[in-house]
N, C-alpha and C positions, 0 to 999 in steps of 0.2 A: 751121770745124767746127760752125757754128751749126745746120745741118740735122741733124747727128748728135745734138746736144743736144736738139733738139725731138723727134726720133724716140725717143731713150732715155726721155724724160719720158713720152711718150704710151704707149710700149710697156709701162710698168709699171702702167698702168691696166687692171684686169681687172674684168669683171662679176662681182658676187657673187650667189649664189643661196641662197635660204632656203626651207625648207619651212614649212608652216602653224604648226609649233611654234616657229618662229624659229631652227631649227638651220641653221648654215652648211653648204651642200652643195658637193661638188666639181663642177666643170664638165667637160663632155665632153672638151675638149682637154687639160685637166689630167690626167684619168684615162688618156688614151691616151699620156701622157708616160712611162708605164711600159714602153712598147714600145722595143726597140732599133732604132735607125735607122743601120745600118752605112754607108749611102751618105754620111752627113754627115761622117764622119771624113776621107776623102780630099778631099772638097769644102772643108772648113775648112782642111785642111792646105795645099791649093792656094792659098787666099786668103792664108794666112800667108806662104807662100813669095813671094807677090807684094807683101808688105809691107802687106796690108790688115788692119785690125782687124776680126776676125770679128764681135764683139759689135756694134760700130757698124754694120757692113754689114747684119747681120740686122735691127737695129732700123730702119734706113732702109727696107729692103724691106718689113718688116711695116707700117710707117706708110703706104707707098705703097699697099699692099693695103687697109689700113683706109680710106684716103681714097677709093680706088676703090669700095669697098663703100658708103661714104656717098653717093657720087655716084649709084650705081645705086639705092640705097634712096630717095633724094630724088626721082629720076625716077619710080620706081614708085608713090610716094606722091603725086606731083603737086605737090611743094613745091620751093622754091628751095634749091639746094645752098649750104651755109654753109662758106666757106673756113676760118673759125676761125684766121686768121692764118698759115696754112701757106705756106711759101716757094713761089714760082712753079715752081721746079725740081721739087718734089714734086707740085704740082698738075698739071704737064705730064705727068709719068710716070703719074699716076693717071688722067688723061684717056685715055691709051692703053687702060687697062683698061676704062674706060667705053665707049669706041668699039668695043672688041671685043665687049662685052656687047650693044651696039646692033646689031652685025652679026648676032649670034645671034638677037636678038629679032625682027629683020625676017623671019626664016624661020618664025616661030610666032605664034599668037594667045595673048597672055599677059594673064591677068586676075588681078592680085595679090590675095591674101586677107590674108596677114601678111607684114610686112617687118621684119627685125631684131627678131624676137620672142623674148624671153627666157621660157623655160618650165621648169617643175620637175616631176620625177616623184616623187610622194609614195610610190609603191610601191617604186621601186628606189633612191631617195635620191641623185639627181644632177640637175644642171641643164644647160641649154645654150641658145644663141641661134641660131635658124634664120635664115639669110640671107633666104630667101623661100619662102613656101608659096603656090602659085598654081594656077589652072587653066591648064595649057599645052595648047593645042589641045583644050580641054574636059576634060582629065584632071587631077584633083587631084594635084599634084606638088611635091615638095621640090626647090628649085633652090639648090644650094650653089656659091658662087663660090670658085675657087682661082686665086691670082695667081702661083703657082709655075711651074716649067718643065714639069711633068707631073702626071698623076693617079696617085696611089699607093694600094696596098691599104688603108692606114690611113684614107684618105679615105672609103672605103666603110664601114669600121667606124664612123666618125664619123656619117655620115648615117643609118646603121641606128639609132643612139641617138636622133638627131633624130626619126626616124620613130616611135620608141616614145614620145617626148615628145608629139608631135602626136596620136598615137592615144589616149594617156592623157588628153589634154585635149580630146577630142571631135572630132578632125578625121580624116576618112577619107583616108588616103594611098594612092594607087594606083600611084605611080611616083616614082622618084628620078632627078634629073639632076645630075651633077657637072660644072660648067662651068669649064674652065680658060681664063682670060682673061689674055692677055699684058700685061706691063708695057712692052714695047718695041713700036715702031711696026710692025715686021715679024712679030710673033708671032701676031696674030689670035686664034682660039679653037679649042678642041677640047672634046668632051664625052663623057661616059659615061652611058648610060641604064641604070638597074637597076630591075627589078621585084620580084625576090625578094631580101630582105636577111636571111633567117632565119639563115643561117650566120654572117654578119657580126655580127648582134646577139648570137649566142652567144659569139663571140670578144670582143665588147665587155664582156659580163657577166663573163667571166674576167678581163679587164683591171680591171674595177671591183673584183672580189674581191681581186685582187693589190694594187691600190692601197690598199685598206682594210687588208690584212694588213701592208703595208709601213709604214703610218701608225701601227700599234700600237707602243707602247713595248715594248722588249725586257725 
């Protein structure tokens, strides 16, 4: 169970965002946690029926995704990937994510501008970390990596918030790409390209308002 222990420890580490006044701000993924995800209930129940600890399973998958992100970021920054003592089993799984990313990259001209960039909105009071902002085939684009099995609507809500963060911090975003990269050898990649995220940004603002209201003491 050593892998599960490593994963659990890493999964509890979250980026903290502060505005110029030093106030701690919620992150994009935390805010979107107010959304109901009904598909998770039967999925978790299925794991339980198979005798799998759901929390440990999720922690391992999350860590594989994080390592895969780190590999891609190191590649795009032109630096050596740091294993940080992760077990070979996790590295092997994460390499599948990285290879899926490289398969996508071969089809495009990618010029990274920002990688794993933590940004804050002083106007709206939230923060977030952008996987990559790059010129993709000459178009300034957010590229968000997803290591799950599919691309879901809440992923577009998420990148709409990232778009707002980049806009507020002086970057002209013209497109958004959500790139689903598999953890298994036979998964490959899929992607969704979005140009207009106005509706999704409005949905995110409602989530932000709901998050703040729920945080207020009764």
